[in-house]
N, C-alpha and C positions, 0 to 999 in steps of 0.2 A: 440173846434177846430182842434177836429179830425172830425167833421160833414163837415167844412169845406175844408179839406183837401181830404176828399173822394168827395165831389162835384168839387172840384177844380181842382185834377189829371187830368180827361179828357182831360181839357180845356190846362191845362200844355204842355200835350203829344201832342195834336193838333197844337199848336201854336211854340212848336219843332219841330216838322217833317216839318212848314212850313216853318220856319226860315232857319233850317239846309236845306232843297231843295234850299233854297233861297240865300242860303252861308251868310247869317244875325243875327248870331245869338249875334255878340256882338251889333247891330243896337237893336233889339228887347229888349236885355234887358236894353241897355243905355235909350229907350223909355218908356218901363215899369218902369224902376224905375220912371223915371218923371212923370210920373201920379200917381203912388203909393204915391209918396213922397207929389203930388198934394191936395191926398184925404185924408192928415194929416191936412190940413189946414179945421179951423173951418167953413168956409163960402161954402167948399165943402161938408164936411159931413154933413153940413146942407140940402143941396141941395138934394143928394144923398137921404139922410133919411124923407126928405119932403114928409106928406101926403097927400099935397094938390095938387103937380102935378104927372099926370101919367107919369108911367113907360119912355114913346116915349117923352115926353117933357124933363124928364130931362136928358133921354142919350142925347136929342140932345145939350143942355145946357153943359152938362158934356162935349162933344166930341168937342163943340167950344172952350174949354179953352183952348184945345192944337193945333186950326187948324195953319196950315202949320208948327207945330215944332213935330210933328212925324208923320209916313209913314201913307199912306191909306189903308195898311193893318192892320195895328193896330186900327187905326181911326175904321174900318169895325169889327175889333176883338170887340171892347168896345160898338159898336152900337147892336151887337148880345149877348154880355153881359146885357146890358142895357133892350132890350125888355125881357129876360129871369129872369127879375128883378135879378142880381146877380152881380151888381155891386162891392158888398161888399166883395166879393171872390178876384178881386184881388191882394190883400197884398199876398193872400195865393197860387193864380195861380204864381205870381212871385215866389215865393220860391219854388214851384214847378218845373216851368223851369227855376231855377240857377242851383237846384239840376242836373236837367237832362243835362245841359251845361257841367257841372262839370264834370258828369261820361263820359260824350262824349267826354271831353278832359283829362282822366283820372286826373284830380283834386282833391286832400284834404284838408280840411279847416281844420287844426287842432288848438287847443287849448293848450296852456304849460301853467299852473295853477304852480305858487309858493308861497313861503311866500314871497319873496323882487324881485324888478325889475329883471330879467336878463339882464347882457351885451349883446352886437350883438354879439360877437363872439362866448359865449352860445348857443346863438339861432341861428346861423347858422351851428356848431356841430350836435344840434338837428335836424333842417334841412336837413340836409346831411344825417344824421342816419334814419330818416325817411324817404327817397327818396329811400335809397335802400332798405330796409325793405320792402317797400308798391312799389315801381317801378312805382310811381305817383309824379306826381307834386304836392308841398306841399305849402299852402298857411295858413300861420303860424299868429297865435295871441297870445301876452301875456296876463296875467291877473295874479293881483295879489290874493294870497288866503293865511292871516296870520293865518289861523287854520292849514294849511297844518305842522307849528313848522319848516320844514326846508325839502328839494329837491324837486323833481317836480310832475306835473300832469299831463299827455297826454291823451288828448280826440280828437275822431277823428270816424265818424262815429257812432258805436254800441261797440266801444273798447273804454278801458281805459287801460294806464300803468301805475299805481300807483307806484311809486319811493319816496313816502313820507316817512318823518321821523312820522307821524302820523300813518302810515298804519302799518310801521315796530313795532311801538308801541302796536298797538292793535295786531298786528300778536302775539308778545311778550307775552302780556297781555294772548291770549288764550291758548298760550301753556301753561305759568303758573298754569292755572286755572284746567289742565287736568293732 
């Protein structure tokens, strides 16, 4: 996967700059999501991975699937990827593009894990606290992790705030060993 992100980063940065200049970040996001979702279909996977078709033909057929549904610039971008035999990079390019959009808009995707489903007011309090802490718009996702025993674990970017009972017990166990 790291090879894909290394290869896809320049493409993601290039289309981000184009979309930003055109003030069309949302349009590009929606169109790219549509294309990547189509790639998950078995018939489209078979097309992209077919050894019987030339890259040019694969790209033409693939692009024709979206005729009238995506912008001309995105169709041209897909054409460039196809000719470079890089259609398989599209999911990774989309993720890179989304990350750049989030940075541009000062948004952070945060996962809050707990051993039980959190109530809406609890989620709102966590969201407000994180917005104050980071100064960013927070997109919160809840997850249930029964191994935490109790408490919560908050993850975003490369940070983890572990307020779980499991973590506290592990810390106590380490202290007692010393």
